[in-house]
N, C-alpha and C positions, 0 to 999 in steps of 0.2 A: 504494500500500500504506500507507494512512493508519491510524493507531491512536490511540485516545483516551488511551492510556497510554504515556508515553515510557519505553522500557526503557533500561538503562545502556548506555553507548557501548561499542563494540568497541575494537580496537587503535587507539591514538592518539586515542581519543575519537570516532572516526567511527561514527555510528549503524549498527547491524546491521540489514539488511533481513529476513534469514531465518535461522532456526536449525533445523537438522535434528537431531532427538533420536533416537538409536539405542540402545535398551536391548539388552543382549546377554548371553548365557551360553554360553561355550565355542564361539566362532565364528571362531577365528583364521584359518581358510582363506579367509574371504570378505571380511575387513576392508579389505585393500589395494584390491581391485577395487571394493568399495562406495564407498570414499573417492574413488577416481578418477572414478567415474561421477557421484557427487553434485557434485563440484567442476566437472565438465564442465557440469552444469546451472547452477551459479552463473555460470560464465563466459559461457555462451550467453545467459542472461537478464539479464546485467549487474547481478547482485545482489551486494551485500556480505554474504556468507553465512558461516556457521560450522557445523561438524559437532560435535555433542556426544555422545560415546559414554558410555553408562552401563554399566560393567562390573559385572554383578550377581554378583560372587564367582566369576568364571571360574577354572578350574584347569588350562587347557590352554595357557597362555601368551598369551592374548589381549591382556592389558595390555602385554606387551612389544612386540607389534605396534603397538598404539595409541601407545605412547611414541615409537616410531620415527617414526610418521606425524606426531605432534605436533611433533617436532623439525624435520621437513622442511617443514611447512606450518603457519603460525600460525593458520590457520582451523580446525585440529583441536584440540578440547579433550576432556577426559575426567573422569569421576568414577568412582572404584572403591569398591565396597562391601566391607566386611570379610568378609562372607559372602553367601550367596544370600538375598535378601529378597523376591524376586518382582517381576513386571513392573510392578505398580501402584506399588511403591516406586520403581522405576527411572524411571518416567514422572513421578512426583511430584518427584523430585530434578531431573530434566531440565527440567521446567516452571519450577522455582524458579531454576535457574541459567541458563536461556535468555536471551540478550540481544536476540534478534530481535523485530521488530514482528510478524512472522508466525512460526508454528512448524509444522514438518512432523514427524510421527513415522513411523518405518518400522522393520521388523524388520531384523536384520543378516544374515539367511541368503540374501539376494539373491532371495527369492521375490517381494518387493516391488520394483517397477521404478522407479529414480530418474527415469527419463524422464517419469513421470507428474507430477512436481513442478509444471511450468508449468500443467498442466490443473487441478490442485488449487487453485493460486493464482488462476487465472482464474475458478474457481467461487466462491471467496471474494469476488472483485471484483464478483460479481453481487449481493452484499448478504448473503451468509451469514456466520455467525460460526464455524461448525464444518462441515467437509466430510469425509465418511467415504467411503473407497473401498469398492467393491462388486466382489468377485472372482466375477464371474458365471460365468466358466469357470475352474474350480479344478483344479490338477494335484496333487490329494491323493487318497489311497485312499478308497473309498466308505465305509469304516468311520469316516472323519472327516467326510465331506461330509453324510451323512444326519443324524447327530446335530446337526451345525451348522445344517442347514436347520430342524430342529425347534426348536432353541434360538432361532434368529432369529425364527421365526414367533411363538413364545410371548412372547418379549421385546417384540416389536413390538406384540403384542396387549395386553399388560398395562401397558406404559409409555406407549402412545399415540404413540410415535415410529416413523414408518413408514420403516424402513431394511431393506435386504435382508441386510446383513452387519455386525452389530455387532462381530464379532471381528476384522475387518480391521485390521491394524496400521498401514496407510497412511492417515493422516488429516492434515488441515490445520486450523489454529486461528488466530484472531485473538488477540492477546495478552490482551485484556481477558477473553476466555472462559476461558483457562487459569488466570487469577488468581482465578477464582470457583470453581474445581473443587478439592475436597479428596479426594485418593485415598488409600485404604488397603486392606488385605486383597487382594481380587481384583476391585475395582470398576472396573478399567481397561476391562472389557468394556462398561461402561455409561456411559462418558463422554458419548456423545451424549444419553442420557436425563438425566443429571445437568445437562448444559448447557442442555437444553431446559427443565428445571424452573426454571432461573434466568432464563429468558426469552430465551435466545440462539437464533438461527435456524440450523437444521440442514439441510444439503444432502448430496447423495450423487452420485457419478459412478462409472461402470464403470471398473475399472482392470485392467491386465494382471497376470496371476499366473503365475509361473514355477515349474517343478518344483525341488525342493531338489537341489542339486548336491553339497553337502558336509555332513557331520555327520548328526545325527539330530534329529527333533523333540523338543523339551523338554516337550511336553504330552501327557498320556495321557488315557484315558477319564474319569478322575476329575475332570478340569476341567469336564466338562459337569454333573456332580452339584454341584460347587462353584458353577458358574454359576447353576443354578436356585435354590440357597440364597441366593446373592447377589442374585438377582432380588427375593426377598422383602425383603432389606435395602434395596434401591433403592426399592421401592414404599413402604416405611415412611418413607424419607428424603424422597422427593419428594412424596408425597401426604398424609402424616399427621404430618410433623415439627411443623408449626404448629397442627395440630388433632388431636392424638392421641385426644381423647375421641370423635371421629367414628368411629374404628376400634374402640376398646375398648367404647365405648358401644353401637355397633351389635351387636357380638358378645354383650355382656352382656345387652342388651335381648332379643335373640332367644332366648338360653338361658333367661333368666328367664321370658319369655312362654311358651315351650314347657313349662317346669316348672310354671307356674301352670295351664296347660291340663290337664296331667296331674292336678294336685291337685284342680282343680274337677271333673274327670271322676270321680275317686274319691269326692269328696263326694256327687256325684249317685248313684253306685253305693251308697254307704252309706245315703243317704236312701231309696233305692228298695228295696234288698234287705236292708239292716240288717247286712250282714257284708262286710268287705273283707279278711279274713285271708288269702285266697288271692292277693291282689294287693299284699301288703306290699312285695315287691321293687320294684314299680312306684311305690309311694309313696315309697320311699327314693330312687329315681331322680329323681322329680319334685322332691323337696326339695333333692337335690344340685344339680340344674340351677338352681334359684332361688338357692342359696348361691353357686354358681360365677358366675352372672350378676351378682350383687351385687359379687363380687370384681373382675370385669372392669370394672364401672362405677367402682368405687373406684380401680382402677389408672388408668383413663382420666382421672379427676379429678385425681389426683396428677400424671400426666404433663402434663396441661393447665396446671397451676400451674407446673411446671418449665419448660415451653415459654414461658409468659408471662414468667417471670423472665429466661430466656435472650434472648428478643427485646427485652427492655428494654435489654440491653447491646449487642445486635447486630441490625441491621436485617434484616428478612426479605424484602428486595427488592433489586433491582439497578437502577441508573439508567443508561440508554443515553447521554443527553446532556441538557443544560439550555440554554435559550434566554433571551436578555435579559441585562441587567446587574444 
């Protein structure tokens, strides 16, 4: 489990092999068993590991359970938010605080199985930087499974990252990958796409999925709407951050071209028939398209200038390694 970036040491300065990041919201019934099963994997694999709970503003006493676990075992750490900030914020805080050379993320509801940790790490050892779980057999109602299938298909199509299950919380990362990912809003669904854009290798394995035994799901139907809106954000971030004129210029050129075709058509009608008074709405529409197209082009040029200034201070690429002296 070698990493190009040395993380801070754990207890007594001993390097931490593995950090398991667990974002949670009101899951106190599952935390004791989850900790027990994760620690069993640490011991079985001979890893110096830690569990990092991210309490996203729980109100059911989850933090009290975590505090007790932390007193009993130094491998348990926690971060508590003042209020509910969302899963992306939880993962971002977990990534920043993780000490492990490798990082595993999983949900706290015991639907993700800690026994999959060795398989995720073995997949990383094949040369991947991010490994995503695939809940091929899901123990969720069809009202969640069908929208999820559509979401995964569309996301895979538009991002070019061929995964079956972007939403699976069970994932494994090399440290250098998480250090390149900036999460906010609800972009946690698109971590593989964001990592792939930075040049990291993405893998996938089938994982076991269990039915929820305690509590209720914290996600409703609205998350799929938010997810598709975030997909637009991800496409802008990954494909057009460094070349915004390609997007705005393409849209502006198409609109302007269509507007010019309309105007040339009306000029032909005027020359042939001598009267276009019945087509004045079409003339206004054509002029509007030309003006709108010009505005898109202008926006693209301004965005291109801003992108150029940004990349002057920050490199737009990542380096895997260097050779030689």
